[in-house]
ZASE-270634 format. One record per residue (C-alpha): residue number from 0; residue in one letter; chain; x negated, y, z negated. Coordinates in steps of 0.05 Angstrom, whole numbers. Each point is the difference from the previous one (the first is absolute). Example, Ala and Ser with C-alpha at 12.3 -4.5 7.8 and 13.67 -1.06 7.14 Angstrom:
BEGIN
{dodren 0 "A" "A" {-246 -90 -156}};
{dodren 1 "S" "A" {-27 69 13}};
% end
This chain:
BEGIN
{dodren 0 "X" "A" {-221 472 263}};
{dodren 1 "X" "A" {-41 -8 63}};
{dodren 2 "X" "A" {-41 -51 38}};
{dodren 3 "X" "A" {-67 14 30}};
{dodren 4 "X" "A" {-59 -36 28}};
{dodren 5 "X" "A" {-52 11 -54}};
{dodren 6 "X" "A" {-48 -40 -43}};
{dodren 7 "X" "A" {34 -42 -53}};
{dodren 8 "X" "A" {1 26 -71}};
{dodren 9 "X" "A" {14 -58 -45}};
{dodren 10 "X" "A" {3 -5 -76}};
{dodren 11 "X" "A" {-55 -39 -35}};
{dodren 12 "X" "A" {9 -73 -17}};
{dodren 13 "X" "A" {-35 -67 -12}};
{dodren 14 "X" "A" {-51 -23 52}};
{dodren 15 "X" "A" {3 -74 -13}};
{dodren 16 "X" "A" {15 -47 59}};
{dodren 17 "X" "A" {73 -10 19}};
{dodren 18 "X" "A" {3 -70 -28}};
{dodren 19 "X" "A" {-27 23 -68}};
{dodren 20 "X" "A" {50 57 -3}};
{dodren 21 "X" "A" {55 -48 20}};
{dodren 22 "X" "A" {-16 -47 -58}};
{dodren 23 "X" "A" {0 59 -48}};
{dodren 24 "X" "A" {67 24 27}};
{dodren 25 "X" "A" {31 -69 -8}};
{dodren 26 "X" "A" {-27 -14 -69}};
{dodren 27 "X" "A" {5 70 -29}};
{dodren 28 "X" "A" {57 33 38}};
{dodren 29 "X" "A" {29 52 -48}};
{dodren 30 "X" "A" {-59 4 -48}};
{dodren 31 "X" "A" {-46 7 60}};
{dodren 32 "X" "A" {40 58 29}};
{dodren 33 "X" "A" {-4 37 -67}};
{dodren 34 "X" "A" {-75 -12 -4}};
{dodren 35 "X" "A" {-11 25 70}};
{dodren 36 "X" "A" {39 63 -15}};
{dodren 37 "X" "A" {-41 12 -64}};
{dodren 38 "X" "A" {-64 -7 41}};
{dodren 39 "X" "A" {17 35 65}};
{dodren 40 "X" "A" {60 44 -14}};
{dodren 41 "X" "A" {73 1 24}};
{dodren 42 "X" "A" {-21 -22 71}};
{dodren 43 "X" "A" {-50 -52 20}};
{dodren 44 "X" "A" {-20 -42 61}};
{dodren 45 "X" "A" {2 -75 0}};
{dodren 46 "X" "A" {-13 -56 50}};
{dodren 47 "X" "A" {42 -61 -16}};
{dodren 48 "X" "A" {29 -60 38}};
{dodren 49 "X" "A" {68 10 33}};
{dodren 50 "X" "A" {-3 77 -4}};
{dodren 51 "X" "A" {-72 8 24}};
{dodren 52 "X" "A" {-27 71 -8}};
{dodren 53 "X" "A" {49 38 -44}};
{dodren 54 "X" "A" {7 63 -42}};
{dodren 55 "X" "A" {37 -7 -65}};
{dodren 56 "X" "A" {36 64 -23}};
{dodren 57 "X" "A" {38 20 -63}};
{dodren 58 "X" "A" {3 76 5}};
{dodren 59 "X" "A" {73 24 4}};
{dodren 60 "X" "A" {-12 52 54}};
{dodren 61 "X" "A" {-37 -50 44}};
{dodren 62 "X" "A" {53 -53 -11}};
{dodren 63 "X" "A" {55 49 21}};
{dodren 64 "X" "A" {-39 20 62}};
{dodren 65 "X" "A" {-9 -74 19}};
{dodren 66 "X" "A" {74 -16 -10}};
{dodren 67 "X" "A" {23 60 41}};
{dodren 68 "X" "A" {-49 -9 58}};
{dodren 69 "X" "A" {31 -24 65}};
{dodren 70 "X" "A" {-12 -68 31}};
{dodren 71 "X" "A" {-46 31 52}};
{dodren 72 "X" "A" {-48 14 -57}};
{dodren 73 "X" "A" {10 -58 -48}};
{dodren 74 "X" "A" {45 -60 7}};
{dodren 75 "X" "A" {8 -72 -19}};
{dodren 76 "X" "A" {-62 -43 -13}};
{dodren 77 "X" "A" {-21 -44 57}};
{dodren 78 "X" "A" {-7 -58 -49}};
{dodren 79 "X" "A" {65 1 -40}};
{dodren 80 "X" "A" {52 -43 -34}};
{dodren 81 "X" "A" {29 -16 68}};
{dodren 82 "X" "A" {-47 -60 2}};
{dodren 83 "X" "A" {42 -33 -54}};
{dodren 84 "X" "A" {67 34 10}};
{dodren 85 "X" "A" {3 -1 76}};
{dodren 86 "X" "A" {-15 47 57}};
{dodren 87 "X" "A" {69 33 -4}};
{dodren 88 "X" "A" {-6 15 -74}};
{dodren 89 "X" "A" {3 73 -21}};
{dodren 90 "X" "A" {-70 -12 -28}};
{dodren 91 "X" "A" {-25 -18 70}};
{dodren 92 "X" "A" {35 53 42}};
{dodren 93 "X" "A" {-32 68 16}};
{dodren 94 "X" "A" {18 66 33}};
{dodren 95 "X" "A" {67 7 36}};
{dodren 96 "X" "A" {18 -73 -8}};
{dodren 97 "X" "A" {-6 5 -75}};
{dodren 98 "X" "A" {41 64 -1}};
{dodren 99 "X" "A" {55 -32 43}};
{dodren 100 "X" "A" {8 -62 -42}};
{dodren 101 "X" "A" {-4 38 -66}};
{dodren 102 "X" "A" {57 45 23}};
{dodren 103 "X" "A" {43 -62 11}};
{dodren 104 "X" "A" {-18 -33 -66}};
{dodren 105 "X" "A" {8 59 -48}};
{dodren 106 "X" "A" {77 4 -5}};
{dodren 107 "X" "A" {12 -68 -35}};
{dodren 108 "X" "A" {-45 21 -58}};
{dodren 109 "X" "A" {27 68 -18}};
{dodren 110 "X" "A" {62 35 -28}};
{dodren 111 "X" "A" {64 -37 -12}};
{dodren 112 "X" "A" {-27 -63 33}};
{dodren 113 "X" "A" {-42 -13 -63}};
{dodren 114 "X" "A" {61 0 -44}};
{dodren 115 "X" "A" {27 -61 36}};
{dodren 116 "X" "A" {-63 -38 -19}};
{dodren 117 "X" "A" {1 18 -74}};
{dodren 118 "X" "A" {52 -53 -16}};
{dodren 119 "X" "A" {-43 -54 31}};
{dodren 120 "X" "A" {-61 21 -41}};
{dodren 121 "X" "A" {40 2 -65}};
{dodren 122 "X" "A" {30 -69 14}};
{dodren 123 "X" "A" {-69 -30 12}};
{dodren 124 "X" "A" {-28 34 -62}};
{dodren 125 "X" "A" {56 -25 -46}};
{dodren 126 "X" "A" {-7 -70 29}};
{dodren 127 "X" "A" {-75 -2 -12}};
{dodren 128 "X" "A" {1 33 -69}};
{dodren 129 "X" "A" {49 -53 -24}};
{dodren 130 "X" "A" {-58 -49 -1}};
{dodren 131 "X" "A" {-45 44 -43}};
{dodren 132 "X" "A" {-19 -30 -68}};
{dodren 133 "X" "A" {8 41 -63}};
{dodren 134 "X" "A" {-57 14 -50}};
{dodren 135 "X" "A" {-50 -37 43}};
{dodren 136 "X" "A" {-55 31 41}};
{dodren 137 "X" "A" {4 -12 76}};
{dodren 138 "X" "A" {-25 32 64}};
{dodren 139 "X" "A" {53 42 35}};
{dodren 140 "X" "A" {-34 4 69}};
{dodren 141 "X" "A" {28 -67 25}};
{dodren 142 "X" "A" {70 23 -19}};
{dodren 143 "X" "A" {-10 67 35}};
{dodren 144 "X" "A" {-25 -37 62}};
{dodren 145 "X" "A" {63 -42 2}};
{dodren 146 "X" "A" {46 61 -9}};
{dodren 147 "X" "A" {-32 42 54}};
{dodren 148 "X" "A" {-6 -59 49}};
{dodren 149 "X" "A" {73 -20 -9}};
{dodren 150 "X" "A" {24 72 5}};
{dodren 151 "X" "A" {-38 12 65}};
{dodren 152 "X" "A" {22 -66 31}};
{dodren 153 "X" "A" {72 19 -13}};
{dodren 154 "X" "A" {0 75 13}};
{dodren 155 "X" "A" {-51 4 56}};
{dodren 156 "X" "A" {0 -69 34}};
{dodren 157 "X" "A" {74 -14 -14}};
{dodren 158 "X" "A" {-22 -71 -18}};
{dodren 159 "X" "A" {46 -49 -34}};
{dodren 160 "X" "A" {9 -75 -3}};
{dodren 161 "X" "A" {-53 -42 34}};
{dodren 162 "X" "A" {-41 59 26}};
{dodren 163 "X" "A" {-1 32 -69}};
{dodren 164 "X" "A" {-26 -64 -32}};
{dodren 165 "X" "A" {-52 -12 55}};
{dodren 166 "X" "A" {-27 71 -3}};
{dodren 167 "X" "A" {-3 -2 -76}};
{dodren 168 "X" "A" {-45 -61 5}};
{dodren 169 "X" "A" {-41 23 59}};
{dodren 170 "X" "A" {-14 74 -13}};
{dodren 171 "X" "A" {-37 -1 -67}};
{dodren 172 "X" "A" {-58 -43 25}};
{dodren 173 "X" "A" {3 35 68}};
{dodren 174 "X" "A" {-5 70 -30}};
{dodren 175 "X" "A" {-54 -21 -50}};
{dodren 176 "X" "A" {-43 -29 55}};
{dodren 177 "X" "A" {11 60 45}};
{dodren 178 "X" "A" {-18 48 -56}};
{dodren 179 "X" "A" {-66 -35 -10}};
{dodren 180 "X" "A" {-16 -5 74}};
{dodren 181 "X" "A" {15 74 9}};
{dodren 182 "X" "A" {-60 19 -43}};
{dodren 183 "X" "A" {-47 -58 17}};
{dodren 184 "X" "A" {-47 8 59}};
{dodren 185 "X" "A" {17 -70 27}};
{dodren 186 "X" "A" {1 -10 75}};
{dodren 187 "X" "A" {60 -33 33}};
{dodren 188 "X" "A" {-47 -43 41}};
{dodren 189 "X" "A" {-17 -70 -20}};
{dodren 190 "X" "A" {43 -61 -8}};
{dodren 191 "X" "A" {-1 -6 -76}};
{dodren 192 "X" "A" {14 65 -36}};
{dodren 193 "X" "A" {57 33 -39}};
{dodren 194 "X" "A" {27 33 62}};
{dodren 195 "X" "A" {25 -67 27}};
{dodren 196 "X" "A" {45 -10 -60}};
{dodren 197 "X" "A" {23 72 3}};
{dodren 198 "X" "A" {19 -8 74}};
{dodren 199 "X" "A" {39 -63 -16}};
{dodren 200 "X" "A" {39 36 -55}};
{dodren 201 "X" "A" {12 58 48}};
{dodren 202 "X" "A" {32 -47 51}};
{dodren 203 "X" "A" {46 -28 -53}};
{dodren 204 "X" "A" {19 71 -21}};
{dodren 205 "X" "A" {14 21 72}};
{dodren 206 "X" "A" {46 -60 11}};
{dodren 207 "X" "A" {41 18 -62}};
{dodren 208 "X" "A" {5 73 22}};
{dodren 209 "X" "A" {24 -22 69}};
{dodren 210 "X" "A" {58 -36 -34}};
{dodren 211 "X" "A" {15 61 -43}};
{dodren 212 "X" "A" {1 45 62}};
{dodren 213 "X" "A" {48 -47 35}};
{dodren 214 "X" "A" {47 1 -60}};
{dodren 215 "X" "A" {-4 75 -7}};
{dodren 216 "X" "A" {17 10 74}};
{dodren 217 "X" "A" {60 -46 -7}};
{dodren 218 "X" "A" {24 30 -66}};
{dodren 219 "X" "A" {-33 66 -20}};
{dodren 220 "X" "A" {-4 15 -75}};
{dodren 221 "X" "A" {-18 59 -44}};
{dodren 222 "X" "A" {-75 -15 -1}};
{dodren 223 "X" "A" {-62 30 32}};
{dodren 224 "X" "A" {-8 -56 52}};
{dodren 225 "X" "A" {70 14 27}};
{dodren 226 "X" "A" {-16 74 5}};
{dodren 227 "X" "A" {-65 -16 36}};
{dodren 228 "X" "A" {38 -38 53}};
{dodren 229 "X" "A" {49 57 10}};
{dodren 230 "X" "A" {-49 58 2}};
{dodren 231 "X" "A" {-23 29 67}};
{dodren 232 "X" "A" {-56 42 28}};
{dodren 233 "X" "A" {17 63 39}};
{dodren 234 "X" "A" {-1 -40 65}};
{dodren 235 "X" "A" {52 -49 -27}};
{dodren 236 "X" "A" {-48 -58 -10}};
{dodren 237 "X" "A" {-4 -37 -66}};
{dodren 238 "X" "A" {-52 -34 -43}};
{dodren 239 "X" "A" {-29 -65 28}};
{dodren 240 "X" "A" {1 -65 -39}};
{dodren 241 "X" "A" {-75 9 -12}};
{dodren 242 "X" "A" {12 71 -25}};
{dodren 243 "X" "A" {53 -25 -50}};
{dodren 244 "X" "A" {-40 -60 -24}};
{dodren 245 "X" "A" {-63 41 -12}};
{dodren 246 "X" "A" {38 58 -33}};
{dodren 247 "X" "A" {39 -46 -47}};
{dodren 248 "X" "A" {-66 -32 -21}};
{dodren 249 "X" "A" {-30 70 -10}};
{dodren 250 "X" "A" {59 23 -42}};
{dodren 251 "X" "A" {-5 -63 -42}};
{dodren 252 "X" "A" {-75 5 -10}};
{dodren 253 "X" "A" {2 75 -16}};
{dodren 254 "X" "A" {60 -4 -46}};
{dodren 255 "X" "A" {-4 -68 -34}};
{dodren 256 "X" "A" {-67 -12 -34}};
{dodren 257 "X" "A" {-17 74 -10}};
{dodren 258 "X" "A" {68 16 -32}};
{dodren 259 "X" "A" {-2 -62 -44}};
{dodren 260 "X" "A" {-71 17 -22}};
{dodren 261 "X" "A" {19 71 -18}};
{dodren 262 "X" "A" {58 -27 -42}};
{dodren 263 "X" "A" {-48 -46 -37}};
{dodren 264 "X" "A" {-45 60 -13}};
{dodren 265 "X" "A" {60 38 -25}};
{dodren 266 "X" "A" {14 -54 -52}};
{dodren 267 "X" "A" {-74 0 -19}};
{dodren 268 "X" "A" {-1 76 -10}};
{dodren 269 "X" "A" {67 6 -36}};
{dodren 270 "X" "A" {-18 -52 -52}};
{dodren 271 "X" "A" {-59 43 -19}};
{dodren 272 "X" "A" {42 63 -8}};
{dodren 273 "X" "A" {55 -15 -49}};
{dodren 274 "X" "A" {19 74 -8}};
{dodren 275 "X" "A" {15 2 75}};
{dodren 276 "X" "A" {43 -63 -5}};
{dodren 277 "X" "A" {41 34 -53}};
{dodren 278 "X" "A" {9 62 44}};
{dodren 279 "X" "A" {21 -42 60}};
{dodren 280 "X" "A" {59 -27 -40}};
{dodren 281 "X" "A" {32 70 2}};
{dodren 282 "X" "A" {-31 35 60}};
{dodren 283 "X" "A" {16 -29 69}};
{dodren 284 "X" "A" {-39 54 37}};
{dodren 285 "X" "A" {-63 -20 -37}};
{dodren 286 "X" "A" {2 -67 35}};
{dodren 287 "X" "A" {-14 32 67}};
{dodren 288 "X" "A" {-59 37 -30}};
{dodren 289 "X" "A" {-25 -64 -31}};
{dodren 290 "X" "A" {-1 -36 67}};
{dodren 291 "X" "A" {-39 58 30}};
{dodren 292 "X" "A" {-51 -3 -56}};
{dodren 293 "X" "A" {-8 -75 4}};
{dodren 294 "X" "A" {-15 7 74}};
{dodren 295 "X" "A" {-50 56 -15}};
{dodren 296 "X" "A" {-38 -35 -54}};
{dodren 297 "X" "A" {5 -71 28}};
{dodren 298 "X" "A" {4 6 77}};
{dodren 299 "X" "A" {3 -70 28}};
{dodren 300 "X" "A" {-33 21 65}};
{dodren 301 "X" "A" {-64 41 -4}};
{dodren 302 "X" "A" {-14 21 72}};
{dodren 303 "X" "A" {38 32 57}};
{dodren 304 "X" "A" {-39 13 63}};
{dodren 305 "X" "A" {-6 34 68}};
{dodren 306 "X" "A" {-50 -4 56}};
{dodren 307 "X" "A" {-33 60 35}};
{dodren 308 "X" "A" {22 3 73}};
{dodren 309 "X" "A" {-40 61 23}};
{dodren 310 "X" "A" {-74 12 -9}};
{dodren 311 "X" "A" {-18 57 -47}};
{dodren 312 "X" "A" {64 -1 -41}};
{dodren 313 "X" "A" {-6 53 -54}};
{dodren 314 "X" "A" {29 -25 -66}};
{dodren 315 "X" "A" {-11 51 -55}};
{dodren 316 "X" "A" {-74 3 -13}};
{dodren 317 "X" "A" {-17 -56 49}};
{dodren 318 "X" "A" {-7 -11 75}};
{dodren 319 "X" "A" {16 -72 17}};
{dodren 320 "X" "A" {-19 -41 62}};
{dodren 321 "X" "A" {52 -35 42}};
{dodren 322 "X" "A" {13 -71 -24}};
{dodren 323 "X" "A" {-13 14 -74}};
{dodren 324 "X" "A" {53 -23 -49}};
{dodren 325 "X" "A" {25 49 -53}};
{dodren 326 "X" "A" {22 -36 -63}};
{dodren 327 "X" "A" {41 36 -52}};
{dodren 328 "X" "A" {-11 -28 -70}};
{dodren 329 "X" "A" {68 2 -34}};
{dodren 330 "X" "A" {-29 -18 -68}};
{dodren 331 "X" "A" {-53 54 3}};
{dodren 332 "X" "A" {48 57 13}};
{dodren 333 "X" "A" {50 -27 -50}};
{dodren 334 "X" "A" {-55 -2 -52}};
{dodren 335 "X" "A" {-23 71 13}};
{dodren 336 "X" "A" {10 46 -60}};
{dodren 337 "X" "A" {-1 61 45}};
{dodren 338 "X" "A" {61 -28 37}};
{dodren 339 "X" "A" {36 -34 -58}};
{dodren 340 "X" "A" {-21 31 -67}};
{dodren 341 "X" "A" {-20 -54 -51}};
{dodren 342 "X" "A" {5 -50 57}};
{dodren 343 "X" "A" {-22 -59 -44}};
{dodren 344 "X" "A" {62 10 -44}};
{dodren 345 "X" "A" {63 -37 18}};
{dodren 346 "X" "A" {51 57 -5}};
{dodren 347 "X" "A" {64 -4 42}};
{dodren 348 "X" "A" {21 68 -26}};
{dodren 349 "X" "A" {-49 31 50}};
{dodren 350 "X" "A" {52 -17 53}};
{dodren 351 "X" "A" {63 16 -40}};
{dodren 352 "X" "A" {42 48 40}};
{dodren 353 "X" "A" {-52 6 56}};
{dodren 354 "X" "A" {-16 -40 62}};
{dodren 355 "X" "A" {-73 -16 14}};
{dodren 356 "X" "A" {-41 31 55}};
{dodren 357 "X" "A" {-1 -54 55}};
{dodren 358 "X" "A" {-70 20 20}};
{dodren 359 "X" "A" {-25 -14 -71}};
{dodren 360 "X" "A" {46 -55 -26}};
{dodren 361 "X" "A" {-8 -51 56}};
{dodren 362 "X" "A" {15 -72 -21}};
{dodren 363 "X" "A" {39 -7 66}};
{dodren 364 "X" "A" {-54 32 43}};
{dodren 365 "X" "A" {17 65 36}};
{dodren 366 "X" "A" {15 38 63}};
{dodren 367 "X" "A" {33 -33 59}};
{dodren 368 "X" "A" {-25 -68 -24}};
{dodren 369 "X" "A" {31 4 -69}};
{dodren 370 "X" "A" {33 -65 -21}};
{dodren 371 "X" "A" {65 -7 37}};
{dodren 372 "X" "A" {33 -37 -58}};
{dodren 373 "X" "A" {-21 49 -55}};
{dodren 374 "X" "A" {72 20 -17}};
{dodren 375 "X" "A" {22 -73 0}};
{dodren 376 "X" "A" {-57 -20 -46}};
{dodren 377 "X" "A" {16 57 -47}};
{dodren 378 "X" "A" {73 -21 -2}};
{dodren 379 "X" "A" {-21 -71 -16}};
{dodren 380 "X" "A" {-46 20 -57}};
{dodren 381 "X" "A" {53 47 -29}};
{dodren 382 "X" "A" {55 -54 1}};
{dodren 383 "X" "A" {-45 -55 -28}};
{dodren 384 "X" "A" {-27 42 -58}};
{dodren 385 "X" "A" {67 30 -15}};
{dodren 386 "X" "A" {31 -69 -4}};
{dodren 387 "X" "A" {-58 -28 -41}};
{dodren 388 "X" "A" {4 56 -51}};
{dodren 389 "X" "A" {75 -5 -3}};
{dodren 390 "X" "A" {1 -74 -15}};
{dodren 391 "X" "A" {-65 -10 -39}};
{dodren 392 "X" "A" {-45 31 -52}};
{dodren 393 "X" "A" {-73 0 20}};
{dodren 394 "X" "A" {-40 -16 -62}};
{dodren 395 "X" "A" {-59 49 -5}};
{dodren 396 "X" "A" {-72 -24 -6}};
{dodren 397 "X" "A" {-65 29 -25}};
{dodren 398 "X" "A" {-41 -45 45}};
{dodren 399 "X" "A" {-49 33 48}};
{dodren 400 "X" "A" {27 16 69}};
{dodren 401 "X" "A" {-5 -56 51}};
{dodren 402 "X" "A" {-58 3 49}};
{dodren 403 "X" "A" {8 12 74}};
{dodren 404 "X" "A" {0 -64 41}};
{dodren 405 "X" "A" {-7 -2 76}};
{dodren 406 "X" "A" {51 -44 36}};
{dodren 407 "X" "A" {-29 17 68}};
{dodren 408 "X" "A" {35 63 22}};
{dodren 409 "X" "A" {35 17 -66}};
{dodren 410 "X" "A" {-28 11 -71}};
{dodren 411 "X" "A" {41 -34 -54}};
{dodren 412 "X" "A" {-5 -3 -76}};
{dodren 413 "X" "A" {-48 -56 -15}};
{dodren 414 "X" "A" {49 -36 -47}};
{dodren 415 "X" "A" {60 12 44}};
{dodren 416 "X" "A" {31 55 -41}};
{dodren 417 "X" "A" {14 -41 -62}};
{dodren 418 "X" "A" {62 15 -40}};
{dodren 419 "X" "A" {37 -21 -63}};
{dodren 420 "X" "A" {74 16 4}};
{dodren 421 "X" "A" {64 -4 -41}};
{dodren 422 "X" "A" {68 0 32}};
{dodren 423 "X" "A" {46 58 -19}};
{dodren 424 "X" "A" {69 -18 -26}};
{dodren 425 "X" "A" {61 12 45}};
{dodren 426 "X" "A" {26 50 -51}};
{dodren 427 "X" "A" {-58 48 11}};
{dodren 428 "X" "A" {-42 -19 -60}};
{dodren 429 "X" "A" {-59 -47 -3}};
{dodren 430 "X" "A" {2 -73 -20}};
% end
């Protein structure tokens, strides 16, 4: 892996103007990626709003090289989610500053710490599922949104009482608007535009977080916010209020809607595989494999990205100019039969007893910028599905699979992961 000043060698791609390519990307996101791969191969060059000139890759070796390249070669995009999550968000930080903050924020989301949060997730799941109707079709996505939001507010924010209620009301419209603005090339300039409303909601959010910080300083609890306040850099300094506010919003955004959407996709997939439902009743280990396979076949985020920082960066077959974005298409590598045999088939058994290669199975991104809350999200999905399958029977369906629907950043089942359920009896049989 070397850098050198040499003429660029770029993969082929469409030559339409940026605006035209942008419209195509917005209106045909996943289908468009697949068509471009069919026409140009597993790497192609695009020119789209927000990213600008970019190379899209889906070759496993090139993805691994990208994820293992140092920040002097490729690093965070100049235009990133920091514009909606804040300048101190992990999505906005680069280089040494990103590394320093990530080191502080990893411990609360790994090992035995996760076990302390499982009870909260199960409590929220049982509370929400109590409202589910029997023998009547309904969308599960709204329920999954409430479960993951409540769990994060309690386990991560340490919110309760007035702050819990206020954040529950504020955050859904706030996150939805931010998700849409993140992918829309809308300038922040101008008096009347969606950014004004977003900034007003952000001020309300910051005010609530300030109150939570004051309470956590006065009476620390067993939540992530309290740990953030106690953690220290090597020089003895701690995270600033802005750091904490932006990182809490980042953790919420990365772990709320995406996790809930994956859970809705899990319901959608399981109802169409009754033989798997039967196996899950007696095989707890298969649940882990099922979650991995849902994330492979229905990744809710399609792109993870880097930006070239040195001219003449050699990436596999290509030589890329400084400033180019490199976009990894998660869906394209997950759909590759050479990587996952019979990739179009939903088959959790492919992961039974084996962990996936994290340079090929990449729903959480990869490398030093892999999702910080991946372990927390996996724990949430495991607890929610385990509780659901323990307390309910999912009624199978022969209906076609639900289409992909863009919610801004995430791709959700178009009908919200519709389910028909029957409550299991307390004696272990079915009603």
